[in-house]
C-alpha positions in Angstrom: -0.1 -0.1 0.0 1.2 3.6 -0.8 0.9 5.8 2.1 2.9 8.7 0.7 -0.2 11.1 0.8 -1.4 10.0 4.2 -3.9 7.5 3.2 -3.6 3.9 1.8 -4.0 3.0 -1.8 -6.4 0.2 -2.6 -6.2 -1.6 -5.9 -9.5 -1.4 -7.8 -11.1 -1.2 -11.3 -12.0 2.0 -13.0 -15.8 0.8 -12.6 -15.3 0.5 -8.8 -13.7 3.9 -8.8 -16.4 5.5 -10.6 -19.0 4.4 -8.1 -16.8 5.3 -5.0 -16.1 8.8 -6.4 -19.9 9.2 -7.2 -20.8 8.2 -3.5 -18.0 10.5 -2.1 -19.2 13.6 -4.1 -22.8 13.0 -3.2 -22.0 12.7 0.5 -19.6 15.7 0.1 -22.5 17.8 -1.3 -25.3 16.7 1.0 -23.6 15.4 4.1 -25.8 12.4 4.2 -25.9 8.6 3.2 -26.7 8.1 -0.6 -29.9 6.9 -1.8 -29.5 4.2 -4.4 -31.8 5.7 -6.8 -30.0 9.1 -6.5 -26.7 7.3 -7.1 -28.0 5.5 -10.3 -29.3 8.7 -11.7 -26.0 10.3 -11.1 -24.2 7.6 -12.9 -26.7 7.3 -15.7 -27.6 3.7 -14.7 -30.6 1.8 -13.8 -31.4 1.3 -10.2 -31.1 -2.6 -10.5 -27.6 -2.2 -12.0 -26.4 0.2 -9.2 -27.9 -2.1 -6.5 -26.1 -5.1 -7.9 -22.8 -3.2 -7.8 -23.6 -2.1 -4.2 -23.6 -5.8 -3.1 -20.1 -6.3 -4.7 -18.8 -3.1 -2.9 -20.3 -4.4 0.4 -18.6 -7.6 0.1 -15.1 -6.0 -0.4 -15.7 -3.6 2.5 -15.8 -0.2 0.9 -19.5 0.6 1.5 -22.0 0.0 4.2 -25.8 0.2 4.4 -27.8 2.0 7.1 -31.3 1.0 8.4 -33.0 3.0 5.5 -30.8 0.9 2.8 -28.8 4.0 2.1 -25.1 3.6 1.5 -22.1 5.3 3.1 -18.4 4.7 2.3 -16.4 2.9 4.9 -12.9 4.0 6.0 -11.5 1.8 3.2 -13.9 3.2 0.8 -13.2 6.9 1.7 -9.6 6.2 1.3 -9.9 4.9 -2.2 -12.4 7.5 -3.1 -10.3 10.4 -1.9 -7.5 9.1 -4.1 -9.7 9.1 -7.3 -11.2 12.6 -6.5 -7.8 13.9 -5.9 -6.5 12.6 -9.2 -9.8 14.0 -10.9 -9.4 17.4 -9.5 -5.5 17.5 -10.1 -6.2 16.6 -13.7 -8.6 19.4 -14.0 -6.2 21.8 -12.7 -3.5 20.5 -15.0 -6.0 20.8 -18.1 -6.8 24.5 -17.2 -3.6 25.8 -15.7 -1.1 24.1 -18.1 -2.9 23.2 -21.2 -5.3 26.2 -21.1 -8.6 24.4 -21.4 -11.7 26.3 -20.3 -13.4 25.3 -17.0 -16.4 23.9 -18.9 -14.2 21.4 -20.9 -12.1 19.8 -18.2 -14.7 17.5 -16.2 -15.0 14.8 -18.9 -11.4 15.0 -19.9 -10.5 14.5 -16.3 -12.9 11.5 -16.0 -10.7 9.8 -18.6 -7.4 10.8 -17.0 -8.2 9.9 -13.4 -7.9 6.3 -13.9 -4.5 6.4 -15.6 -2.6 8.6 -13.1 -0.2 6.6 -10.9 0.6 7.6 -7.4 4.0 8.8 -8.5 2.6 10.8 -11.4 -0.1 12.2 -9.0 2.5 13.4 -6.5 4.7 15.0 -9.3 1.6 16.6 -10.9 0.7 18.3 -7.6 4.3 19.6 -7.1 4.2 20.9 -10.7 0.9 22.7 -10.1 2.2 24.2 -6.7 -0.2 21.9 -4.6 -3.4 23.6 -5.5 -6.2 23.7 -2.8 -9.1 23.6 -5.1 -10.3 22.6 -8.6 -11.1 25.2 -11.2 -14.8 24.9 -10.0 -13.7 25.6 -6.4 -14.2 22.1 -4.9 -11.3 21.1 -2.5 -8.6 18.8 -3.6 -8.4 16.2 -0.7 -5.1 15.0 0.6 -1.6 16.2 0.6 -0.2 19.7 1.7 -2.9 21.7 -0.3 -5.7 20.4 1.9 -8.4 22.9 2.4 -9.7 23.8 5.8 -13.5 23.3 6.1 -15.5 26.5 5.5 -19.0 27.2 6.4 -20.6 27.9 3.0 -24.1 28.7 1.9 -25.9 28.8 -1.5 -26.1 32.2 -3.0 -30.0 31.5 -3.0 -29.9 31.8 0.7 -28.5 35.4 1.0 -30.6 38.3 1.8 -30.5 41.7 0.1 -27.5 43.8 1.0 -25.4 40.8 1.8 -21.8 40.6 0.6 -20.0 37.2 -0.2 -17.1 35.7 -2.0 -17.9 32.9 -4.5 -16.3 29.5 -3.1 -17.4 26.9 -5.5 -19.7 25.8 -8.2 -21.7 22.7 -7.5 -22.8 22.1 -11.0 -20.1 20.9 -13.8 -22.4 20.9 -16.7 -20.6 22.7 -19.5 -23.7 25.0 -20.4 -24.1 26.2 -16.7 -20.3 26.9 -16.4 -20.2 28.8 -19.7 -23.2 30.9 -18.6 -21.8 31.5 -15.2 -18.3 32.5 -16.7 -20.2 35.1 -18.8 -21.4 36.9 -15.6 -18.0 36.3 -14.0 -19.5 34.3 -11.3 -16.2 32.1 -10.6 -14.4 31.0 -7.5 -12.9 33.9 -5.6 -15.2 36.6 -7.0 -16.8 39.1 -4.6 -20.4 40.0 -5.1 -23.1 42.0 -3.4 -26.8 40.8 -3.4 -28.7 44.1 -4.5 -32.3 42.9 -4.7 -34.4 39.7 -4.4 -37.6 39.5 -6.3 -40.7 38.1 -4.5 -42.5 35.0 -5.1 -39.4 33.1 -6.4 -38.4 35.7 -8.8 -34.6 36.5 -9.8 -31.9 37.5 -7.5 -30.0 40.6 -8.6 -26.3 40.7 -7.8 -23.5 43.2 -8.3 -20.2 41.7 -9.4 -17.0 43.6 -10.8 -19.3 46.7 -11.1 -21.8 44.9 -13.4 -25.4 43.9 -12.3 -27.0 40.6 -13.2 -30.3 38.9 -12.5 -30.2 35.1 -12.0 -32.9 32.7 -11.1 -32.9 31.0 -7.7 -32.5 27.6 -9.0 -29.2 28.6 -10.8 -28.2 30.7 -7.7 -28.6 27.5 -5.4 -25.6 25.9 -7.4 -23.3 28.7 -6.5 -21.8 28.2 -3.0 -20.5 31.3 -1.1 -18.6 32.3 1.9 -20.4 35.2 3.6 -18.4 38.3 4.5 
């Protein structure tokens, strides 16, 4: 086992890694165990297919069920998922910072690279990138010296008029969403002010870099901010 980054490396297949990565990211986003239906939807699979894979993952000790038949990663599962997520987010940084791809292009490319990066290349890649703390979308890169301290974040849709905040991360990695947000300059580390909130679920007007933009509450819920 390789413990060079502080956690063990568990040999597994790309298919297992995809499942563990999906469970990790859903738990990271929600803070709760994962419903099988949601996991299947996230992976674009049928519920029976996801359920069958969960049986295999339970047998090898990387997931566990609770009383509601929801799944969580075990310690061994977290160790492996962290490795995959770290490689994925480092790959996204490499694709943007070194190769110059836009942030809406890198997710799918990183999905291909994450299974081919060895522990040695992972370590050298992190060093070459200056041990970044986050991916281009603001998600923390786990493990290593670039580990991010936990922050109390809130969706932009929860802010009140007059609130000031810094964009921390974008929950959504869909290219169309990222292209639209980039046009509004709603990227990690951008400072904004909520100027107005329309009643009855109407748009939220924000000021960012001297420009005013109105965005719907559903889209605003995908932008996580740190209140000032």
